Biopython code that builds the backbone (N, CA, C, O; Angstrom):
import numpy as np
from Bio.PDB.StructureBuilder import StructureBuilder

atoms = [
    (1, "MET", "N", (35.734, 13.641, 98.740)),
    (1, "MET", "CA", (35.076, 12.913, 97.670)),
    (1, "MET", "C", (36.031, 11.834, 97.181)),
    (1, "MET", "O", (37.167, 12.117, 96.802)),
    (2, "ALA", "N", (35.549, 10.579, 97.195)),
    (2, "ALA", "CA", (36.314, 9.456, 96.665)),
    (2, "ALA", "C", (35.443, 8.750, 95.639)),
    (2, "ALA", "O", (34.412, 8.171, 95.981)),
    (3, "LEU", "N", (35.855, 8.800, 94.395)),
    (3, "LEU", "CA", (35.078, 8.163, 93.334)),
    (3, "LEU", "C", (35.516, 6.716, 93.158)),
    (3, "LEU", "O", (36.707, 6.404, 93.128)),
    (4, "MET", "N", (34.531, 5.849, 93.043)),
    (4, "MET", "CA", (34.773, 4.435, 92.790)),
    (4, "MET", "C", (34.041, 4.038, 91.519)),
    (4, "MET", "O", (32.849, 4.307, 91.373)),
    (5, "ARG", "N", (34.753, 3.398, 90.600)),
    (5, "ARG", "CA", (34.095, 2.910, 89.391)),
    (5, "ARG", "C", (33.131, 1.800, 89.792)),
    (5, "ARG", "O", (33.488, 0.874, 90.520)),
    (6, "ALA", "N", (31.903, 1.918, 89.298)),
    (6, "ALA", "CA", (30.874, 0.944, 89.647)),
    (6, "ALA", "C", (30.469, 0.069, 88.460)),
    (6, "ALA", "O", (30.158, -1.109, 88.634)),
    (7, "ALA", "N", (30.472, 0.645, 87.251)),
    (7, "ALA", "CA", (30.003, -0.089, 86.069)),
    (7, "ALA", "C", (30.290, 0.735, 84.827)),
    (7, "ALA", "O", (30.722, 1.885, 84.909)),
    (8, "SER", "N", (30.047, 0.136, 83.694)),
    (8, "SER", "CA", (30.067, 0.912, 82.457)),
    (8, "SER", "C", (28.645, 1.421, 82.212)),
    (8, "SER", "O", (27.678, 0.854, 82.720)),
    (9, "VAL", "N", (28.531, 2.480, 81.439)),
    (9, "VAL", "CA", (27.209, 2.997, 81.079)),
    (9, "VAL", "C", (26.419, 1.898, 80.366)),
    (9, "VAL", "O", (25.217, 1.749, 80.584)),
    (10, "GLU", "N", (27.090, 1.142, 79.527)),
    (10, "GLU", "CA", (26.430, 0.059, 78.793)),
    (10, "GLU", "C", (25.823, -0.968, 79.753)),
    (10, "GLU", "O", (24.724, -1.467, 79.511)),
    (11, "ASP", "N", (26.536, -1.285, 80.845)),
    (11, "ASP", "CA", (26.027, -2.233, 81.849)),
    (11, "ASP", "C", (24.732, -1.752, 82.486)),
    (11, "ASP", "O", (23.902, -2.561, 82.902)),
    (12, "MET", "N", (24.556, -0.430, 82.563)),
    (12, "MET", "CA", (23.417, 0.144, 83.275)),
    (12, "MET", "C", (22.380, 0.757, 82.339)),
    (12, "MET", "O", (21.517, 1.511, 82.789)),
    (13, "ARG", "N", (22.448, 0.454, 81.071)),
    (13, "ARG", "CA", (21.578, 1.083, 80.078)),
    (13, "ARG", "C", (20.091, 0.727, 80.253)),
    (13, "ARG", "O", (19.225, 1.565, 80.001)),
    (14, "LYS", "N", (19.794, -0.492, 80.677)),
    (14, "LYS", "CA", (18.404, -0.962, 80.728)),
    (14, "LYS", "C", (17.666, -0.423, 81.966)),
    (14, "LYS", "O", (18.107, -0.650, 83.093)),
    (15, "PRO", "N", (16.539, 0.293, 81.761)),
    (15, "PRO", "CA", (15.734, 0.727, 82.905)),
    (15, "PRO", "C", (15.290, -0.487, 83.732)),
    (15, "PRO", "O", (14.928, -1.530, 83.188)),
    (16, "GLY", "N", (15.326, -0.325, 85.038)),
    (16, "GLY", "CA", (14.974, -1.412, 85.945)),
    (16, "GLY", "C", (16.166, -2.243, 86.387)),
    (16, "GLY", "O", (16.025, -3.140, 87.218)),
    (17, "LYS", "N", (17.331, -1.954, 85.842)),
    (17, "LYS", "CA", (18.543, -2.708, 86.163)),
    (17, "LYS", "C", (19.005, -2.414, 87.579)),
    (17, "LYS", "O", (19.064, -1.258, 87.998)),
    (18, "LEU", "N", (19.333, -3.476, 88.316)),
    (18, "LEU", "CA", (19.940, -3.387, 89.642)),
    (18, "LEU", "C", (21.304, -4.047, 89.562)),
    (18, "LEU", "O", (21.436, -5.125, 88.983)),
    (19, "LEU", "N", (22.316, -3.416, 90.132)),
    (19, "LEU", "CA", (23.657, -3.984, 90.107)),
    (19, "LEU", "C", (24.277, -3.859, 91.489)),
    (19, "LEU", "O", (24.422, -2.757, 92.019)),
    (20, "LYS", "N", (24.642, -5.002, 92.069)),
    (20, "LYS", "CA", (25.329, -4.998, 93.355)),
    (20, "LYS", "C", (26.787, -4.631, 93.111)),
    (20, "LYS", "O", (27.440, -5.197, 92.234)),
    (21, "VAL", "N", (27.295, -3.676, 93.893)),
    (21, "VAL", "CA", (28.665, -3.187, 93.769)),
    (21, "VAL", "C", (29.305, -3.236, 95.152)),
    (21, "VAL", "O", (28.717, -2.781, 96.134)),
    (22, "LYS", "N", (30.516, -3.793, 95.222)),
    (22, "LYS", "CA", (31.241, -3.846, 96.490)),
    (22, "LYS", "C", (32.505, -3.015, 96.390)),
    (22, "LYS", "O", (33.182, -3.015, 95.362)),
    (23, "GLY", "N", (32.816, -2.310, 97.464)),
    (23, "GLY", "CA", (34.035, -1.518, 97.505)),
    (23, "GLY", "C", (34.119, -0.717, 98.783)),
    (23, "GLY", "O", (33.094, -0.362, 99.365)),
    (24, "GLY", "N", (35.310, -0.432, 99.219)),
    (24, "GLY", "CA", (35.487, 0.362, 100.425)),
    (24, "GLY", "C", (34.885, -0.288, 101.655)),
    (24, "GLY", "O", (34.478, 0.401, 102.591)),
    (25, "GLY", "N", (34.827, -1.619, 101.658)),
    (25, "GLY", "CA", (34.275, -2.335, 102.804)),
    (25, "GLY", "C", (32.763, -2.307, 102.906)),
    (25, "GLY", "O", (32.208, -2.673, 103.942)),
    (26, "ARG", "N", (32.083, -1.877, 101.843)),
    (26, "ARG", "CA", (30.616, -1.770, 101.859)),
    (26, "ARG", "C", (30.027, -2.420, 100.612)),
    (26, "ARG", "O", (30.735, -2.728, 99.654)),
    (27, "THR", "N", (28.728, -2.616, 100.652)),
    (27, "THR", "CA", (27.969, -3.087, 99.493)),
    (27, "THR", "C", (26.973, -2.009, 99.115)),
    (27, "THR", "O", (26.291, -1.450, 99.974)),
    (28, "TYR", "N", (26.893, -1.721, 97.827)),
    (28, "TYR", "CA", (25.996, -0.707, 97.282)),
    (28, "TYR", "C", (25.103, -1.372, 96.244)),
    (28, "TYR", "O", (25.397, -2.465, 95.760)),
    (29, "VAL", "N", (24.011, -0.699, 95.910)),
    (29, "VAL", "CA", (23.212, -1.132, 94.773)),
    (29, "VAL", "C", (23.050, 0.073, 93.852)),
    (29, "VAL", "O", (22.584, 1.140, 94.251)),
    (30, "LEU", "N", (23.455, -0.144, 92.606)),
    (30, "LEU", "CA", (23.337, 0.859, 91.554)),
    (30, "LEU", "C", (22.055, 0.544, 90.802)),
    (30, "LEU", "O", (21.806, -0.606, 90.440)),
    (31, "VAL", "N", (21.240, 1.571, 90.566)),
    (31, "VAL", "CA", (19.893, 1.378, 90.028)),
    (31, "VAL", "C", (19.658, 2.276, 88.822)),
    (31, "VAL", "O", (19.993, 3.460, 88.841)),
    (32, "ASN", "N", (19.076, 1.699, 87.768)),
    (32, "ASN", "CA", (18.566, 2.506, 86.659)),
    (32, "ASN", "C", (17.062, 2.561, 86.835)),
    (32, "ASN", "O", (16.363, 1.578, 86.588)),
    (33, "SER", "N", (16.570, 3.705, 87.261)),
    (33, "SER", "CA", (15.142, 3.901, 87.468)),
    (33, "SER", "C", (14.646, 4.919, 86.452)),
    (33, "SER", "O", (14.880, 6.119, 86.597)),
    (34, "GLY", "N", (13.966, 4.439, 85.434)),
    (34, "GLY", "CA", (13.423, 5.322, 84.409)),
    (34, "GLY", "C", (14.493, 6.033, 83.599)),
    (34, "GLY", "O", (14.246, 7.120, 83.076)),
    (35, "GLY", "N", (15.674, 5.443, 83.485)),
    (35, "GLY", "CA", (16.758, 6.036, 82.724)),
    (35, "GLY", "C", (17.707, 6.879, 83.552)),
    (35, "GLY", "O", (18.757, 7.282, 83.052)),
    (36, "ALA", "N", (17.369, 7.159, 84.812)),
    (36, "ALA", "CA", (18.254, 7.900, 85.714)),
    (36, "ALA", "C", (18.977, 6.903, 86.618)),
    (36, "ALA", "O", (18.402, 5.891, 87.021)),
    (37, "LEU", "N", (20.233, 7.193, 86.930)),
    (37, "LEU", "CA", (21.028, 6.306, 87.772)),
    (37, "LEU", "C", (21.068, 6.813, 89.205)),
    (37, "LEU", "O", (21.263, 8.002, 89.457)),
    (38, "TYR", "N", (20.878, 5.879, 90.143)),
    (38, "TYR", "CA", (20.911, 6.173, 91.568)),
    (38, "TYR", "C", (21.755, 5.111, 92.255)),
    (38, "TYR", "O", (21.942, 4.014, 91.728)),
    (39, "CYS", "N", (22.261, 5.446, 93.431)),
    (39, "CYS", "CA", (23.014, 4.481, 94.221)),
    (39, "CYS", "C", (22.613, 4.632, 95.680)),
    (39, "CYS", "O", (22.557, 5.739, 96.216)),
    (40, "ILE", "N", (22.333, 3.489, 96.314)),
    (40, "ILE", "CA", (21.987, 3.466, 97.737)),
    (40, "ILE", "C", (22.761, 2.327, 98.396)),
    (40, "ILE", "O", (23.370, 1.495, 97.723)),
    (41, "ASP", "N", (22.721, 2.312, 99.727)),
    (41, "ASP", "CA", (23.295, 1.184, 100.446)),
    (41, "ASP", "C", (22.706, -0.106, 99.891)),
    (41, "ASP", "O", (21.514, -0.173, 99.592)),
    (42, "GLY", "N", (23.537, -1.118, 99.755)),
    (42, "GLY", "CA", (23.089, -2.376, 99.176)),
    (42, "GLY", "C", (22.619, -3.389, 100.185)),
    (42, "GLY", "O", (22.198, -4.485, 99.817)),
    (43, "ILE", "N", (22.685, -3.038, 101.461)),
    (43, "ILE", "CA", (22.269, -3.949, 102.521)),
    (43, "ILE", "C", (21.127, -3.299, 103.291)),
    (43, "ILE", "O", (21.263, -2.189, 103.806)),
    (44, "CYS", "N", (20.003, -4.000, 103.363)),
    (44, "CYS", "CA", (18.882, -3.532, 104.174)),
    (44, "CYS", "C", (19.297, -3.653, 105.629)),
    (44, "CYS", "O", (19.832, -4.684, 106.035)),
    (45, "MET", "N", (19.063, -2.636, 106.403)),
    (45, "MET", "CA", (19.472, -2.644, 107.802)),
    (45, "MET", "C", (18.696, -3.665, 108.627)),
    (45, "MET", "O", (19.048, -3.932, 109.776)),
    (46, "LYS", "N", (17.665, -4.222, 108.059)),
    (46, "LYS", "CA", (16.911, -5.269, 108.745)),
    (46, "LYS", "C", (17.481, -6.619, 108.332)),
    (46, "LYS", "O", (17.173, -7.093, 107.238)),
    (47, "ASP", "N", (18.279, -7.240, 109.145)),
    (47, "ASP", "CA", (18.828, -8.587, 108.936)),
    (47, "ASP", "C", (19.835, -8.702, 107.800)),
    (47, "ASP", "O", (20.146, -9.820, 107.389)),
    (48, "GLY", "N", (20.356, -7.604, 107.276)),
    (48, "GLY", "CA", (21.427, -7.671, 106.291)),
    (48, "GLY", "C", (21.043, -8.210, 104.927)),
    (48, "GLY", "O", (21.869, -8.828, 104.254)),
    (49, "CYS", "N", (19.843, -7.995, 104.519)),
    (49, "CYS", "CA", (19.369, -8.475, 103.219)),
    (49, "CYS", "C", (20.084, -7.778, 102.061)),
    (49, "CYS", "O", (20.382, -6.586, 102.141)),
    (50, "GLN", "N", (20.356, -8.515, 100.994)),
    (50, "GLN", "CA", (20.991, -7.986, 99.788)),
    (50, "GLN", "C", (19.935, -7.291, 98.916)),
    (50, "GLN", "O", (19.137, -7.963, 98.262)),
    (51, "LEU", "N", (19.926, -5.972, 98.904)),
    (51, "LEU", "CA", (18.919, -5.232, 98.144)),
    (51, "LEU", "C", (19.115, -5.352, 96.639)),
    (51, "LEU", "O", (18.176, -5.104, 95.882)),
    (52, "GLY", "N", (20.301, -5.722, 96.188)),
    (52, "GLY", "CA", (20.530, -5.949, 94.771)),
    (52, "GLY", "C", (19.726, -7.117, 94.224)),
    (52, "GLY", "O", (19.638, -7.301, 93.010)),
    (53, "GLU", "N", (19.137, -7.906, 95.117)),
    (53, "GLU", "CA", (18.278, -9.027, 94.731)),
    (53, "GLU", "C", (16.795, -8.669, 94.843)),
    (53, "GLU", "O", (15.924, -9.517, 94.650)),
    (54, "GLY", "N", (16.524, -7.399, 95.158)),
    (54, "GLY", "CA", (15.136, -6.953, 95.331)),
    (54, "GLY", "C", (14.445, -6.692, 94.004)),
    (54, "GLY", "O", (14.978, -6.987, 92.934)),
    (55, "LYS", "N", (13.254, -6.135, 94.099)),
    (55, "LYS", "CA", (12.448, -5.803, 92.917)),
    (55, "LYS", "C", (12.259, -4.302, 92.856)),
    (55, "LYS", "O", (11.983, -3.652, 93.864)),
    (56, "LEU", "N", (12.414, -3.755, 91.641)),
    (56, "LEU", "CA", (12.262, -2.327, 91.425)),
    (56, "LEU", "C", (10.973, -2.051, 90.677)),
    (56, "LEU", "O", (10.694, -2.677, 89.654)),
    (57, "ALA", "N", (10.182, -1.110, 91.188)),
    (57, "ALA", "CA", (8.963, -0.643, 90.523)),
    (57, "ALA", "C", (9.002, 0.881, 90.566)),
    (57, "ALA", "O", (8.788, 1.486, 91.617)),
    (58, "GLY", "N", (9.273, 1.489, 89.430)),
    (58, "GLY", "CA", (9.435, 2.941, 89.399)),
    (58, "GLY", "C", (10.664, 3.320, 90.192)),
    (58, "GLY", "O", (11.772, 2.877, 89.888)),
    (59, "HIS", "N", (10.469, 4.148, 91.218)),
    (59, "HIS", "CA", (11.578, 4.563, 92.086)),
    (59, "HIS", "C", (11.589, 3.780, 93.397)),
    (59, "HIS", "O", (12.325, 4.133, 94.319)),
    (60, "THR", "N", (10.786, 2.727, 93.489)),
    (60, "THR", "CA", (10.656, 1.970, 94.729)),
    (60, "THR", "C", (11.366, 0.628, 94.621)),
    (60, "THR", "O", (11.090, -0.165, 93.720)),
    (61, "LEU", "N", (12.280, 0.385, 95.548)),
    (61, "LEU", "CA", (13.009, -0.880, 95.619)),
    (61, "LEU", "C", (12.484, -1.655, 96.813)),
    (61, "LEU", "O", (12.470, -1.160, 97.940)),
    (62, "LYS", "N", (12.050, -2.891, 96.544)),
    (62, "LYS", "CA", (11.484, -3.735, 97.594)),
    (62, "LYS", "C", (12.501, -4.767, 98.039)),
    (62, "LYS", "O", (13.057, -5.504, 97.225)),
    (63, "CYS", "N", (12.736, -4.811, 99.337)),
    (63, "CYS", "CA", (13.644, -5.786, 99.938)),
    (63, "CYS", "C", (13.074, -7.191, 99.722)),
    (63, "CYS", "O", (11.898, -7.425, 99.997)),
    (64, "PRO", "N", (13.896, -8.128, 99.234)),
    (64, "PRO", "CA", (13.378, -9.461, 98.935)),
    (64, "PRO", "C", (13.093, -10.325, 100.163)),
    (64, "PRO", "O", (12.420, -11.348, 100.036)),
    (65, "TRP", "N", (13.576, -9.954, 101.334)),
    (65, "TRP", "CA", (13.362, -10.800, 102.510)),
    (65, "TRP", "C", (12.084, -10.476, 103.253)),
    (65, "TRP", "O", (11.250, -11.360, 103.449)),
    (66, "HIS", "N", (11.907, -9.228, 103.674)),
    (66, "HIS", "CA", (10.771, -8.885, 104.533)),
    (66, "HIS", "C", (9.820, -7.876, 103.917)),
    (66, "HIS", "O", (8.806, -7.534, 104.525)),
    (67, "GLY", "N", (10.131, -7.388, 102.707)),
    (67, "GLY", "CA", (9.205, -6.517, 102.000)),
    (67, "GLY", "C", (9.300, -5.032, 102.283)),
    (67, "GLY", "O", (8.450, -4.270, 101.823)),
    (68, "ALA", "N", (10.315, -4.593, 103.031)),
    (68, "ALA", "CA", (10.477, -3.149, 103.224)),
    (68, "ALA", "C", (10.679, -2.505, 101.854)),
    (68, "ALA", "O", (11.279, -3.105, 100.963)),
    (69, "GLU", "N", (10.177, -1.292, 101.693)),
    (69, "GLU", "CA", (10.296, -0.585, 100.415)),
    (69, "GLU", "C", (11.005, 0.742, 100.626)),
    (69, "GLU", "O", (10.741, 1.459, 101.591)),
    (70, "PHE", "N", (11.924, 1.062, 99.690)),
    (70, "PHE", "CA", (12.755, 2.252, 99.783)),
    (70, "PHE", "C", (12.656, 3.060, 98.496)),
    (70, "PHE", "O", (12.523, 2.492, 97.412)),
    (71, "ASP", "N", (12.720, 4.384, 98.614)),
    (71, "ASP", "CA", (12.805, 5.269, 97.457)),
    (71, "ASP", "C", (14.282, 5.349, 97.064)),
    (71, "ASP", "O", (15.104, 5.810, 97.855)),
    (72, "VAL", "N", (14.625, 4.908, 95.857)),
    (72, "VAL", "CA", (16.033, 4.876, 95.446)),
    (72, "VAL", "C", (16.610, 6.280, 95.257)),
    (72, "VAL", "O", (17.830, 6.440, 95.238)),
    (73, "ARG", "N", (15.769, 7.286, 95.120)),
    (73, "ARG", "CA", (16.252, 8.654, 94.954)),
    (73, "ARG", "C", (16.714, 9.259, 96.273)),
    (73, "ARG", "O", (17.640, 10.069, 96.294)),
    (74, "THR", "N", (16.078, 8.873, 97.368)),
    (74, "THR", "CA", (16.344, 9.489, 98.666)),
    (74, "THR", "C", (16.852, 8.510, 99.719)),
    (74, "THR", "O", (17.446, 8.923, 100.715)),
    (75, "GLY", "N", (16.621, 7.216, 99.505)),
    (75, "GLY", "CA", (16.959, 6.204, 100.506)),
    (75, "GLY", "C", (15.913, 6.069, 101.592)),
    (75, "GLY", "O", (16.037, 5.213, 102.467)),
    (76, "PHE", "N", (14.872, 6.910, 101.550)),
    (76, "PHE", "CA", (13.845, 6.890, 102.597)),
    (76, "PHE", "C", (12.990, 5.639, 102.507)),
    (76, "PHE", "O", (12.658, 5.158, 101.424)),
    (77, "ILE", "N", (12.650, 5.135, 103.664)),
    (77, "ILE", "CA", (11.776, 3.972, 103.730)),
    (77, "ILE", "C", (10.347, 4.428, 103.436)),
    (77, "ILE", "O", (9.850, 5.384, 104.031)),
    (78, "LEU", "N", (9.707, 3.735, 102.519)),
    (78, "LEU", "CA", (8.336, 4.058, 102.119)),
    (78, "LEU", "C", (7.334, 3.128, 102.792)),
    (78, "LEU", "O", (6.204, 3.513, 103.091)),
    (79, "ARG", "N", (7.776, 1.902, 103.021)),
    (79, "ARG", "CA", (6.922, 0.898, 103.670)),
    (79, "ARG", "C", (7.826, 0.035, 104.526)),
    (79, "ARG", "O", (8.772, -0.574, 104.027)),
    (80, "ASN", "N", (7.536, -0.015, 105.810)),
    (80, "ASN", "CA", (8.375, -0.782, 106.710)),
    (80, "ASN", "C", (7.988, -2.248, 106.690)),
    (80, "ASN", "O", (6.986, -2.632, 106.086)),
    (81, "VAL", "N", (8.782, -3.053, 107.348)),
    (81, "VAL", "CA", (8.537, -4.491, 107.423)),
    (81, "VAL", "C", (7.379, -4.743, 108.383)),
    (81, "VAL", "O", (7.061, -3.887, 109.209)),
    (82, "PRO", "N", (6.742, -5.920, 108.280)),
    (82, "PRO", "CA", (5.696, -6.245, 109.256)),
    (82, "PRO", "C", (6.265, -6.188, 110.680)),
    (82, "PRO", "O", (7.426, -6.534, 110.895)),
    (83, "PRO", "N", (5.455, -5.754, 111.648)),
    (83, "PRO", "CA", (5.949, -5.528, 113.016)),
    (83, "PRO", "C", (6.680, -6.721, 113.643)),
    (83, "PRO", "O", (7.591, -6.525, 114.447)),
    (84, "GLN", "N", (6.305, -7.923, 113.297)),
    (84, "GLN", "CA", (6.962, -9.087, 113.900)),
    (84, "GLN", "C", (8.426, -9.218, 113.496)),
    (84, "GLN", "O", (9.173, -9.970, 114.122)),
    (85, "TYR", "N", (8.846, -8.495, 112.457)),
    (85, "TYR", "CA", (10.229, -8.566, 111.998)),
    (85, "TYR", "C", (11.093, -7.425, 112.507)),
    (85, "TYR", "O", (12.283, -7.376, 112.200)),
    (86, "GLY", "N", (10.525, -6.509, 113.276)),
    (86, "GLY", "CA", (11.304, -5.377, 113.785)),
    (86, "GLY", "C", (11.134, -4.161, 112.903)),
    (86, "GLY", "O", (10.050, -3.923, 112.370)),
    (87, "ILE", "N", (12.206, -3.380, 112.743)),
    (87, "ILE", "CA", (12.115, -2.120, 112.007)),
    (87, "ILE", "C", (13.297, -2.001, 111.044)),
    (87, "ILE", "O", (14.445, -2.233, 111.424)),
    (88, "ALA", "N", (13.007, -1.641, 109.809)),
    (88, "ALA", "CA", (14.048, -1.270, 108.851)),
    (88, "ALA", "C", (14.265, 0.233, 108.990)),
    (88, "ALA", "O", (13.416, 0.939, 109.534)),
    (89, "THR", "N", (15.399, 0.721, 108.499)),
    (89, "THR", "CA", (15.708, 2.137, 108.601)),
    (89, "THR", "C", (16.032, 2.716, 107.227)),
    (89, "THR", "O", (16.275, 1.977, 106.273)),
    (90, "ASN", "N", (16.033, 4.051, 107.138)),
    (90, "ASN", "CA", (16.400, 4.713, 105.893)),
    (90, "ASN", "C", (17.803, 4.282, 105.467)),
    (90, "ASN", "O", (18.636, 3.914, 106.296)),
    (91, "LEU", "N", (18.041, 4.335, 104.167)),
    (91, "LEU", "CA", (19.337, 3.973, 103.602)),
    (91, "LEU", "C", (20.089, 5.224, 103.178)),
    (91, "LEU", "O", (19.486, 6.255, 102.881)),
    (92, "ARG", "N", (21.393, 5.125, 103.154)),
    (92, "ARG", "CA", (22.221, 6.230, 102.673)),
    (92, "ARG", "C", (22.233, 6.208, 101.147)),
    (92, "ARG", "O", (22.227, 5.142, 100.531)),
    (93, "THR", "N", (22.249, 7.381, 100.554)),
    (93, "THR", "CA", (22.365, 7.503, 99.098)),
    (93, "THR", "C", (23.762, 8.008, 98.758)),
    (93, "THR", "O", (24.448, 8.604, 99.589)),
    (94, "TYR", "N", (24.164, 7.753, 97.517)),
    (94, "TYR", "CA", (25.502, 8.149, 97.050)),
    (94, "TYR", "C", (25.359, 8.826, 95.697)),
    (94, "TYR", "O", (24.567, 8.403, 94.855)),
    (95, "ARG", "N", (26.140, 9.885, 95.502)),
    (95, "ARG", "CA", (26.116, 10.607, 94.235)),
    (95, "ARG", "C", (26.679, 9.720, 93.140)),
    (95, "ARG", "O", (27.677, 9.027, 93.336)),
    (96, "VAL", "N", (26.025, 9.751, 91.980)),
    (96, "VAL", "CA", (26.445, 8.973, 90.816)),
    (96, "VAL", "C", (26.958, 9.944, 89.757)),
    (96, "VAL", "O", (26.313, 10.949, 89.458)),
    (97, "LEU", "N", (28.116, 9.638, 89.198)),
    (97, "LEU", "CA", (28.707, 10.445, 88.137)),
    (97, "LEU", "C", (28.970, 9.566, 86.926)),
    (97, "LEU", "O", (29.393, 8.418, 87.063)),
    (98, "VAL", "N", (28.720, 10.103, 85.749)),
    (98, "VAL", "CA", (29.014, 9.394, 84.505)),
    (98, "VAL", "C", (30.092, 10.185, 83.777)),
    (98, "VAL", "O", (29.925, 11.369, 83.487)),
    (99, "GLN", "N", (31.200, 9.510, 83.488)),
    (99, "GLN", "CA", (32.317, 10.147, 82.794)),
    (99, "GLN", "C", (32.889, 9.179, 81.767)),
    (99, "GLN", "O", (33.262, 8.053, 82.098)),
    (100, "GLU", "N", (32.953, 9.626, 80.531)),
    (100, "GLU", "CA", (33.573, 8.868, 79.453)),
    (100, "GLU", "C", (33.097, 7.416, 79.391)),
    (100, "GLU", "O", (33.899, 6.492, 79.253)),
    (101, "GLY", "N", (31.785, 7.233, 79.496)),
    (101, "GLY", "CA", (31.194, 5.908, 79.354)),
    (101, "GLY", "C", (31.287, 5.020, 80.579)),
    (101, "GLY", "O", (30.943, 3.840, 80.519)),
    (102, "GLU", "N", (31.750, 5.581, 81.699)),
    (102, "GLU", "CA", (31.869, 4.815, 82.945)),
    (102, "GLU", "C", (30.992, 5.454, 84.022)),
    (102, "GLU", "O", (30.786, 6.668, 84.042)),
    (103, "VAL", "N", (30.485, 4.610, 84.909)),
    (103, "VAL", "CA", (29.642, 5.070, 86.025)),
    (103, "VAL", "C", (30.463, 4.978, 87.304)),
    (103, "VAL", "O", (31.041, 3.936, 87.617)),
    (104, "PHE", "N", (30.504, 6.090, 88.040)),
    (104, "PHE", "CA", (31.227, 6.155, 89.304)),
    (104, "PHE", "C", (30.258, 6.524, 90.416)),
    (104, "PHE", "O", (29.270, 7.225, 90.197)),
    (105, "ILE", "N", (30.563, 6.035, 91.622)),
    (105, "ILE", "CA", (29.798, 6.465, 92.786)),
    (105, "ILE", "C", (30.757, 7.164, 93.748)),
    (105, "ILE", "O", (31.916, 6.775, 93.894)),
    (106, "ASP", "N", (30.244, 8.195, 94.391)),
    (106, "ASP", "CA", (31.017, 8.978, 95.341)),
    (106, "ASP", "C", (30.843, 8.350, 96.715)),
    (106, "ASP", "O", (29.820, 8.533, 97.375)),
    (107, "ILE", "N", (31.853, 7.613, 97.129)),
    (107, "ILE", "CA", (31.768, 6.932, 98.418)),
    (107, "ILE", "C", (32.508, 7.714, 99.476)),
    (107, "ILE", "O", (32.550, 7.299, 100.634)),
]
sb = StructureBuilder()
sb.init_structure("model")
sb.init_model(0)
sb.init_chain("A")
sb.init_seg("    ")
for serial, (resi, resn, name, xyz) in enumerate(atoms, 1):
    if name == "N":
        sb.init_residue(resn, " ", resi, " ")
    sb.init_atom(name, np.array(xyz, "f"), 0.0, 1.0, " ", f" {name:<3s}", serial, name[0])
structure = sb.get_structure()
């Protein structure tokens, strides 16, 4: 287990907030979905899209490039991209910990 500071609790207080976080050679997206914090890979496996620029509706994060949709709780793809764009894949999720007003992700 390697904890990386991702944000302050105050930074992530607003439901619907997406925050791109870089560290350990990777990009992550930290999400406040309905008051709960989640973290998933920040790059869509389809063409390297930045998911931190996507749109969140409930627990569903939509990729801004091709429209793939992911469940931020599980990383599972809910709706794939149109066939002409190939195939997106499930994303990895990361445990989120809150300690003393700071948000950490287990990378």
